[in-house]
N, C-alpha and C positions, 0 to 999 in steps of 0.2 A: 303826615298831617291829615286831619279829618277834613274832607272837602266841605265847602260852605253849603252845598246842596243837601247835606245829610238831613238837616232839620226839615227841609222841604219834602224829602223822600218820606220821612216818618209821618209828617202831616198828611201827605197825599195818600199814604197807605192806612191812615187812621190809627197810627201807632204812637203818636206823640203823647197820649194819655197813659201809656203803659211803660215808658222807659225814660230814664234820665241818663245823660252821657256825662261822665266825670273824666276829666283829662288829667294829664301828668301834673303833679304838684298842687292839685286841688284836694280839699279835705275829703276823706272817705265818708260815704253816707252811712246812716244808721239803718237803712233799708237793705233788703237782700241785694247782693251785687255779684257780678260776674267780671273777673279780670281777664282781659284779652292778652295773654302772653303769646309771644311768638316773634318771628323776625320783623324788624322795622327797616324799611328801605333807607339807604343812606341819604343824607341831605344832598340835594342837587341831582339825585338819581332820577332817570325817567320812569322808574318803576313806581307804580301807585300803591298805596297802602291797601291791604286786604281788609282792614278793620271796619271801614264804613259798611261793607256788605255783611260782615259778621254782626255788627250792631243791629242792622235791619233784621237779620235772621233771628237773633236772640229776642228782639222785640216781638217778632211774629210768633215764635214759639211760646213766649210768655203770655201773649194776648190770647192765643188759642186755648191755653189751659185756664183762662179766666181767673188768674190769680188776683186776690183782693188788694195786694200792695203793688206799688210800682217797682220795676226792676231798674237798678242802676248798672250801667255797663261802664267799667273802668278801663280806660285806654292809656297805655304809656305814651301815646302821642301827645304832643303839646297843643294846646288851643292856639289857633292862629298860626301854627307852624313854627312858633318861637321855641328854640331848643335851649336847654340848659348849657352853660359853659362847661360844666363838668358833671359826669355821671358817676 
């Protein structure tokens, strides 16, 4: 699950204008995007997802290169932590 403070982190770092976060089962964007493949902590696990930090890092890298378009970061995590019944 992406923590609720991710948007605040992006705003605080001045990155909110450079990145859109697309979550599981949301439409893929028409802009350039990066898919965050990798292990997902099990539901109920005390392990936190590595993806929020990866989203911030991707936004930093994109902003530093002064790309004219926004980057969409696509995460297989579900918005609000709601998981599908079947994958």
